[in-house]
N, C-alpha and C positions, 0 to 999 in steps of 0.2 A: 323628396326628389328622386330617391332611388326607385320608388314604385313606378315612376314614369320613364325610367331608364335614361334620365338626363345626366350626361356626364359633365357636371358642373365643377368648377374649381372648389377645392376644399374650403377656402375662405368664404365662399358664397354660401355653401350649404351650412357651415358652422354658424355663420352670421344669421341666416334665416332661422335656424333652430334656436339660437340664443334670443333673437327678437321675439319669437313665438313664446319662449319660456318667460321672458320678462314682460309680456303683455299684462301680467297680473298687476303691474304698477297702476294700470288704469283703474283698478278696483281697490286701491289702497285705502281710500277714506272709509268705505263701508267695512273693510277688514279691521281698520284701526278701532272702530266703534263696537265691533262684535266679537273680536277675538281677544283672549287674555294676552297679556304681555309675553308670557312664555310661549304661547302658540305663534305669535308674530316672530319671536326670536328664532324658533326652530324652523319656521318656513323661510325666514331670511337666510339662516345658515344653510338650509337645503339648496336654496338658489345660489348661494355663494359656492357650494361644493360643485353644483352642476356647471356653473360658469367657469370655475378654475379647470374642471375636467375638460370642458369644451376648448379652452385655450390650449391646454396640453395636447389635445387631439389635433388642433389646427396647426400648431407650430412643430409638432412631432418631437418635442423635448419636454422633460428629460428622457433619455433613452439609456438607462443604466446598463442593461445586459441585452443588447440587441439579439433578437431571435429567441430569447428565453424569457426575459421580463423587461419589456420595453415600454415606450410611451402609451401604447394601446392598452396594456394591462393597467398602467397607472390611471388612465382615463376611466377604465371600468371600475377601479376602486373608488374614484371620486363619484361616479354615477351611483354606486351602491351606498356611499356615505350620504349623498343627496336624497336618495330614496328612503334611507333609514331616518334621516332628519324630518322629512315630510311625513313619514308614517308616525313618528313620535309627536309631531305637531298636531296631527289629526287625533291621535289617541288621547293626548292631553287636553285638547280643546273641545272635542265633540263627545267623546265617551265619558260617562259619569265615573268619577273616582269612587273606589270602594270605601 
């Protein structure tokens, strides 16, 4: 939405991003049959991290040290954790083990 310079409410943009992220649920049956359980676990954990981070971003809480280390920094930590979980899921599910 930012690319179109639309000044939408935070709840709307967060809701759209969450909806886009959880569209993977549509493909859950093929994933269940093709991915090992560990891969599904790590992808699910990544989605959980992204979702919790989005909720923190939407409600602007917790904000432990405003201006220094606040909700936005916590949001980014959850995004990094989600990215790491997704990376690990791909590494364990797609790449051959030594």
